[in-house]
N, C-alpha and C positions, 0 to 999 in steps of 0.2 A: 504494500500500500504506500503510495506516495504521500508525503506530508510536508507541510510548511515548517521549515527549520530556521534557525537564526545563527548569525555570527556577528561579530562586532568589529568596528573599525574606528578610526579617528578622522573626522572630517572637520576641517577648519578648527582643529584643536579641541573639538567636543566629541565625546563618545557618541556613536550613532549606531543604529540597527540596520543591518542589511538582510533582506528576505531572500532566501535561496530555496530551491526545491531539491529535496533529497529523497532517495528511495531506501536509505539505510534505516535500520531500526534505531540506531543511536541518533541523538539530537545534539547538534553543535551548540555549545553554550558560550559563556562570556569570554571575550578576549582580554586577558588580564596580565600577560607578560610577567611571568614569575621568574624569568632569567635575569631580571634587571639588577638584582642584589644577591650576593652569595652569603650564606650563613657562615661566618668565620669561626663559629664555635666548633664546628664539626669538620675536621680535616681528614677523617678516615671513614670508610664505609661502616655502616652499622653491622653488617655481616656480609659474607661472601660464600656462594656455593660454586659448584663446578660450572654452572650455567650463567650466573649473574651475580652482581653485587647490589646490595640495598643501601641507598643513601638517604639521608635526612638533612642535607646541607643547603636547603633553600627556604625562603620565607614561608611560614605557616606549616612547615613539615611537622609531623608528629608520629613517631613510633618509638617506644621506649626500650624495647628489648627484642632481640632476634634469636630464635633457636632453630638450627638447621636439623631437620629430621630425616632428610634424604637428599641426594644430589639435586633433585627437582622439587623439593618440598621444604617449606619453612613456616615457622609460627612467629608472627609479630604480636607482641604484647602492647596493648594500647592503654595507657594510664593517664589520668587527669593531672592537672597541675597541683591539686590538693583535694582533700575531702573534708567535709561533705560538699557535694557539688551537684548541679544538674546532671543527670545520668546519660545525656545524649553525647556519645563519644565522637570526638573529632580525630581524624587520622589523615596523614599525608606522607608519602614516601616516593622514591624514585628507584626504578629497576634499570640497571645498566648491564645489558647482556654482554657476555664474552663471545665475541665473533668467532673465535677459533673453536668454541665448544658447542655452539648452538647449531641445530640442523633444521631443515624445513619441518614445520609442525611442532617444534619444541614448545612445551608448556611449563611454566613455573606455577606451582600450586602454593598460594599464600593464604595461611589461616590468620584471620584477624581475631585475636583473643582479647576480650575486654576485661581488664582487671577490675574495673569498677564501671558500672553503666551498662548500656546495651546498644545494639545496632540500630541506628536511626537513619543514617544517610546512605543512599544508593551510590556506589562508587562511580566517580567520574575519572576519565583518563585523558591524557594529553601527550602528544609526541613532540610538541614544540613549546610548551608552557604558555601558549596563547589560546589555542582552540581546544575546547574540552567537549567530550562526548560521554554519554552514559555508557558504562560497561554493559555489554549484552547480558540481559538477565539470565540467559542460559549458562553463563560463566560464573554465576553467583549461587552458592549453595548455603542456605541458612540452616546451620546445624542446630543452633539454639540462639537465644537472644544475645548471648555473650560469645558466640563462636561462629564465624562465617568463613567459608572457604571460597577464594577467588582463583579462577583458572586464567592465567595471563599468557596469551600467545607471545612468543619472543621472536624478534627478527634482529636486524643489526642496528636498531634505534633504541635509545633510552626511552622509557615510558614512565610518566608520572601518574600517580594514582592518589586521589584525595576524596574526602567526604563530600565536598562541594567544589565547584570550580573556584580556584584560588583568586581572591581579590586582595592584593597585597597593599601595604602602606604606600609603596611607590606608585601603584595604580591609582590609589586615592589621591595622592599628591599631584600626579599628572593631570587627572581630571580637574582638580581644583585650580591648578595653574592656568589652564586653558579656558576656564569658565568666564563667559562675558558678563559685563554689567556688575561685577563685584570687585571689592578689594579684599585681599587676603592678609591676615595679620595673626601672629601668634598670641595666644591668650594664656599659655602655660606650658608645662612640660610633664611628661609621664614620669613614673618612678625611675625608669632607666634613662631619662633625659630626652626622649623623643618629643618633638613639638606637638602641642595641641593647638590647632589653628581654627579660626573662624573665617567665614566668607560673609561679607555684608554688602548689601546693595548700596550703590552710590545714590544719595538722596539730596545732594545740594545743601542749601542752607535751611530748608523747611524741615521742621520736625514732623515725624510721622509715627503712627503706632506700628508695632512690629509683629511679625510672625516669626517664631523661634523654632528651628528645626534641628534635631540632633540624630546621630546614628552611630552604629557599630559599638554600642556598649558591650555587646557579647560577641567575641571574635568570630565564631563559626557562622553567624547569621548573615550570610552573604546575599540571600534573596532580599533582605531588607535594604542592603546597599544598592542592589540592582533596581529597586523601586525608587529609592531616594534620588538617584541621579536624574532620571527622566522627569520626576516630579519637580525638582529644582530647575532643571533646564526649561520646563514649561513656564514656570514663574518668571524666568529671565529671558524668555523668548522675544522675538521681534514681531509680535502680533498686537493687534489693537487691544485685545483683552489684557495681555500682559503689560502693555504700556499704561493702560488705565489703572490696572492694579498697582503698579509701582509708583504711579503718580500719587496714590493715596496711602500706600503702605510700604514700610521697609521690611527687609527679610534678613535674618541672621541664620547662618547654617554652620553647625559644628559636625562635619560628616564622619569623623573618626575619633571617638573619645578614648578608645582603648588600643593605641598603637602597639604597646608592649605585648598585649595578649594576641593581637593579630600576628605579630612577628614570630612569636614562640609557638603558634598553633595551639593556644589555650582553648579549653572547652567552654569557658564562661568568664573567668576572673581576670583581674589585672595581675601584675607580677607579685603583688603582696597577698594574693589569694582572696581578694575582696570582689564580690559581685558589685560592680559599679552602680547597677540599677537597684541596689539596696543601700545606697549611700547618699541619697538626695535628702538633705536636711542635716544629717551629721556632717557631710562633706569632709570626711577624714582623709581621703586620698588626694594626691596632687591632681589627678585627672578631674575629679568632681569639684575640687577646690577651684580649678580653672573656670568651671561652669558657674560656680557660686560667685566668683569675682565678676564674671561677665553679666550676671543677673543684677548686680548692685545698681546699675543704671535704672532698672525698673523699680527696685525697692526704694531707692532714694527719690523717686518721682520725676527724674529728669526725662525719662522716656516712658512710653506706655507699651504694654504688650497685650495682644488680643487673642492669640492662638499659639498653642504649643503642640508640636508633633514629634514623636519619637519612633524611629523606624527599627523594626525587629523582624525576626523570622520565627515561625513555629510550624506545626504540622499542617495547618490550613490557613486560608486567608480570613482574617478577622480584624476588627477594630475594637479595642477596649476604650469605652467612653464613660463619661459620667452618666448617672441615671437621669431619666427625665425629671425626677424629683429633686435633683441637685441643681440649683439655679446657676446659670453661667451667663456671662456677658461677652459676646452676643448670646441672646436667649435661644435655646433650642437649635444651636448651630449644628451639633453632631447629627441630630435626627434629620434636619433639613438637607445638610450637605451630602450625607451618605445616601439619603433617599434620592436626591437628584442624580448622583453618580450611578446608582443602581438602575435607574430608569434608562440610562444610556448604555449600560454594560450588559445587564442581564446575566443569568447563570450560565448561559452558553458561551459567554466570553470570559467572564471573571466572576465566579461565584464567591461571595463573602458574606459574613455575618457581622452585625453590630452587636456587641455584647456589653450591655450596660453593667458596669462594674463599680459599685459604690466604693467610696474611699475606705480602704481597709485599715489605714494607719501605718501600713508598711512604707518605709522610706524609698518608694519608687519615684521615678521622674513624674509620672502621671499624677500620683497622689500629692506630691510636693507642689507641683505647679498649680494644681487646682486649689489646694488649701491656701496657698500664699496669694494667688492673684484672682481666684474665682473666674478664670477663663476656661474655655474648652481646652482640656489637656488630654491628648489622644495618643494611644499606642497603636501604630500602624504595623500590623503583623502580616507577613507574607509567607505563604506555604513553602515548605522545602522543595516540593516537587512541582510547584506551579509552573506552567509553560512560560518560558522567558519572554516570548513575544507578548503574552497576555499581561505579564508583570509591567512591561514598558507601556503598553497601550492603556492599561488601567491607571497607571500612575499619571499619565498625561490627562486623562479624563478627571481623576480625582483633583488634580491641580487646577484644571480649568473650572470645575464646579466650585472649588474653594474660593477662587478669585471672584467668581460671580457673586457668591453669597456675601463675601466681605465688601465688595463694591456696593452692593445693594443695602448693606446694613447702615442704619442711621441711629447712632447712639442716643440722640435726643428723643427718640421715640420709645426708649426703654426707661 
C-alpha cells in the first residue's frame, strides 16, 4: 500500500516539511543531524562482537551495559539516570558493522533489557543521522514489557537505533538561529553550563501582552518539539493573520529547558535527577530558576501575560487545561480555542482530547502559571506514534485558531 510519508529539510533557514510518496512500510521521520556533535565522554565502543561494535558516542545515546551472548547476539541493559522515575525507557545506540566479517543477510540480534521501566517507544533507525524510519515491526519481538529482541540487518553502513528520532541540542539551536521575527538571548545556564535561551518577538516601543511558550522539559518527548516548531513558525509567519496577531501580542519561546538531559539521553530528569516539571514554584534548579527570572517581568507588573503553553509528549494527543469551573482571563479560552481547532481537524486528521485537569497543587508548569496569573495555562501533549505530517498540520491549525481567539478577545468586556 502506498502512503504519504515525510522528510525534513531547511528552506530559507527554517525547518520545513516535504511530502514524498513511499511504498515502504517504514515512514521517514524528522531530519535532525545527530552527527553534528560527538560525545567526548565515550572514546571506546560499549562492546564488540565478531560482526559489529556498539557505540554510544553521540548526543542522546543511551545504553548502559552490553553483554555478548553469541557472535551475532547481545543484550543491552537500559537504565535510567536515577530512580524513582517515569518508567518509559529511552535508548539510543549505534551499530558499526565489521566489513570483513559480515556477509549478505547477516543479522545482529539485540535484546533491549530494561533494568527499570518498560518498553514504550517503537525503535527508529537511521543510516545517516538525519533521516529516520520505523524499524519493520517484523524485526521486533516483544518478549515481555522489560525485554525486547531486535533483528538488525547488517551491511557495510553504520546504523543508529533510538527510541524516537533524535532531536539534539544542536538541532534546537539551528532552528532557533534561523527563526525570523525574533531575537535570541540567553536567560540562564543548565547544571552543566549549557545555555538556556529564549526567543522573543520584536515589538518596537509599544508594550504588548505576551504568550509564553516552553518545551523539552522531558528529554525523550521529541513529538512535543516537532509540534512546537511549526506552531511557533505559524505565529511568526508572513501572513495577514500572523501580522495582526503580532501587532497586538508579543511571544516568548523557551524551546529547550533541559539541554543536559537531552545531551545525556535522560529518560525524564535534569543532571541533578530532578523532574523539571515538578519544580515550578520551588525553582530549585538552574534551568527552572532561569524561567523564574524571566517571569519576574510579569510578577512585577511591567508586562502582562495572557496565555501559557507547555509542549510535551505522551501516549496520545491531548491537552491538559483548567476546568470550566476554574475562571481564566481570557474566559473560556481553552474550550473555545480547542473547539475551533477540532472543527477544522476532525478525528480523521488529528484526533485529540481536552482533559480538564483541576489544579492538583503539584508544582507543575500548568499549575504554577494558572495559580500565579489566572491565565489559561495549557499542557500540549503529542502522541508518541502520531503521524509526523499530522503533528505539523495540527500545530499550524492550533496556532492559527489561537491567534484568532486572542485577536478577537476584548479584555474590557470581561
